[in-house]
C-alpha positions in Angstrom: 96.0 134.8 52.0 99.3 133.0 51.5 99.7 129.6 53.2 102.6 131.0 55.3 100.1 133.4 56.8 97.7 130.6 57.9 97.7 129.3 61.5 100.5 126.9 61.9 98.3 123.9 62.6 96.4 124.4 59.3 99.5 124.6 57.0 99.8 121.3 55.1 103.5 120.7 55.7 103.3 121.4 59.4 100.1 119.4 59.7 101.8 116.4 58.1 104.9 116.6 60.4 102.7 116.9 63.5 99.9 114.4 62.6 101.2 112.2 59.7 100.4 112.1 56.0 97.2 110.2 56.6 95.7 113.3 58.3 95.9 115.4 55.2 93.2 115.7 52.5 94.0 115.0 48.8 94.3 118.7 48.2 96.7 119.2 51.1 98.9 116.4 49.9 99.0 117.7 46.4 99.7 121.2 47.7 102.9 119.9 49.4 103.9 118.3 46.1 103.2 121.5 44.2 105.1 123.6 46.8 103.8 126.9 45.3 100.6 128.1 43.8 100.0 130.9 41.2 99.8 134.6 41.6 96.9 135.3 44.0 96.2 131.5 44.3 97.6 129.4 47.2 99.0 126.0 46.6 96.0 124.4 48.3 93.5 126.3 46.2 95.5 125.4 43.1 95.5 121.8 44.2 91.7 121.9 44.7 91.3 123.3 41.2 93.5 120.7 39.7 91.6 117.9 41.4 88.3 119.2 40.1 89.8 119.7 36.6 91.1 116.1 36.4 88.4 114.4 38.3 90.3 113.4 41.4 93.8 112.5 42.7 94.1 109.1 40.9 93.1 110.6 37.6 95.7 113.3 38.0 98.4 110.8 38.9 97.7 108.6 36.0 97.2 111.2 33.2 99.5 111.2 30.3 102.3 113.8 29.9 100.6 116.0 27.3 97.4 116.4 29.3 99.3 117.0 32.5 101.5 119.7 31.1 98.6 121.5 29.5 97.2 122.3 33.0 98.0 125.8 34.3 100.7 125.7 36.9 102.1 122.3 35.8 104.7 121.4 33.2 107.5 119.1 32.4 109.4 119.7 35.6 106.4 118.8 37.8 105.6 115.8 35.6 109.2 114.5 36.0 108.9 115.0 39.8 105.6 113.1 39.9 106.9 110.2 37.9 109.9 109.9 40.1 107.7 109.9 43.2 105.4 107.2 41.7 108.4 105.1 40.7 109.9 105.3 44.2 106.6 104.1 45.6 106.6 101.2 43.2 110.1 100.2 44.1 109.4 100.5 47.8 106.5 98.1 47.4 108.6 95.8 45.2 111.3 95.6 47.9 108.7 95.0 50.6 107.3 92.1 48.5 110.8 90.7 47.6 112.3 90.9 51.1 109.5 88.8 52.6 107.3 85.9 51.6 104.9 86.9 48.9 102.2 85.0 50.7 103.2 86.4 54.1 102.5 90.0 53.0 99.3 89.8 50.9 98.4 93.5 51.4 101.8 94.6 50.1 101.5 92.2 47.2 98.1 93.5 46.2 99.3 97.1 46.5 102.3 96.3 44.3 100.3 94.6 41.6 97.7 97.4 41.7 100.5 100.1 41.2 101.9 98.1 38.3 98.6 97.3 36.5 95.6 99.4 37.6 96.5 102.4 35.4 97.0 100.3 32.3 94.5 100.9 29.5 95.1 97.5 27.9 94.9 94.1 29.4 98.3 92.9 30.5 99.2 89.4 31.8 102.1 89.1 34.2 103.9 86.6 36.3 105.6 86.8 39.7 108.4 84.2 39.9 109.1 82.8 43.4 112.0 80.8 44.8 111.6 77.8 47.1 111.2 80.1 50.1 108.3 81.8 48.4 110.2 85.0 47.9 109.9 87.0 44.7 112.7 86.4 42.2 111.2 88.7 39.5 108.1 90.3 38.1 107.5 90.2 34.4 104.9 91.4 31.9 104.5 88.5 29.5 101.6 89.5 27.2 99.7 92.7 26.3 96.4 92.7 24.6 93.4 95.0 24.0 90.9 96.7 26.2 89.2 93.4 26.8 91.6 90.5 26.4 95.3 89.4 26.1 96.3 86.2 24.4 98.2 84.0 26.8 100.4 81.2 25.6 101.1 78.5 28.3 104.3 77.3 26.5 105.8 80.8 26.9 104.8 81.0 30.5 106.4 77.7 31.2 109.6 78.7 29.3 109.8 81.9 31.3 109.3 80.1 34.6 112.0 77.6 33.8 114.4 80.4 32.6 113.9 82.1 36.0 114.4 78.8 37.8 111.1 79.5 39.6 109.9 77.1 42.3 106.4 78.6 42.1 104.5 81.4 40.4 101.7 83.9 41.0 99.8 85.0 37.9 98.2 88.4 37.6 96.4 90.5 35.0 94.3 93.6 34.9 90.8 94.3 33.8 90.7 97.9 32.3 86.9 97.7 32.5 87.3 98.0 36.3 85.5 94.8 37.2 87.5 92.1 39.1 85.0 89.4 38.2 86.9 86.5 36.4 85.6 85.6 32.9 85.2 82.1 31.7 88.3 82.8 29.6 90.2 83.8 32.7 89.2 80.6 34.5 90.0 78.4 31.4 93.5 79.8 30.8 94.3 79.5 34.6 93.4 75.8 34.5 95.6 75.4 31.4 98.5 77.2 33.0 98.2 75.1 36.2 98.2 71.9 34.2 101.2 73.0 32.0 103.3 74.2 35.0 102.5 71.1 37.0 104.4 69.0 34.5 107.5 70.7 35.7 106.6 70.7 39.4 105.9 74.5 39.4 102.8 75.2 41.4 100.6 78.2 40.6 100.0 79.7 44.1 97.4 82.3 43.0 96.1 84.3 40.0 95.1 87.8 40.9 92.8 90.1 38.8 93.4 93.9 39.3 90.4 96.1 38.7 89.1 99.3 40.2 88.3 97.8 43.6 90.0 95.2 45.8 92.0 92.7 43.7 90.4 89.3 43.3 92.4 86.3 44.3 91.7 83.0 42.6 93.1 81.1 45.7 90.8 83.0 48.1 87.8 82.3 45.8 88.5 78.6 45.6 89.2 78.8 41.8 92.6 77.1 42.0 
């Protein structure tokens, strides 16, 4: 049976309009993105098959282009649409963070950093530069390393903060392993960066580690 023949309340698009996107399952949301299924297969059934094939929604959203396009019913056009949708979400979060105090909207900040870093397969060290009103001036990836580590050079962090005329910074990096637990190396480099930036009256407001679960905040853990 085609989706247009379903009861109106069960059709994903009508359900979203009536009850909001949060009321839809992963398969229903993906079906709206797909728009159409395959001959004899509805968009919802196709979405369920793809979620099973890739191992879930997040895995599908983060897969590389070649793997995505090999799946039946997908292709370059769908990949381009998906990347555009993800980038719009990133920019929406970036504007939310930039328009308000980075400390005043911690949930938006965590979501923004997670979208930037959670899918990365190598460790990436980044910096958010803030003005004297604690609003974000810029976000920058400074160092990229391996699966387990990234070499961080305090002098370059200081130079970057001075170049941006930052009044404060928030540090962030990801753990591709999925664990948010800070290593001794994480704690050590944070202490070095705090000391180096203090020489120029630039406080480090937080250092956040992005893993699979909730982001870990050094400030909340009393590690700063």
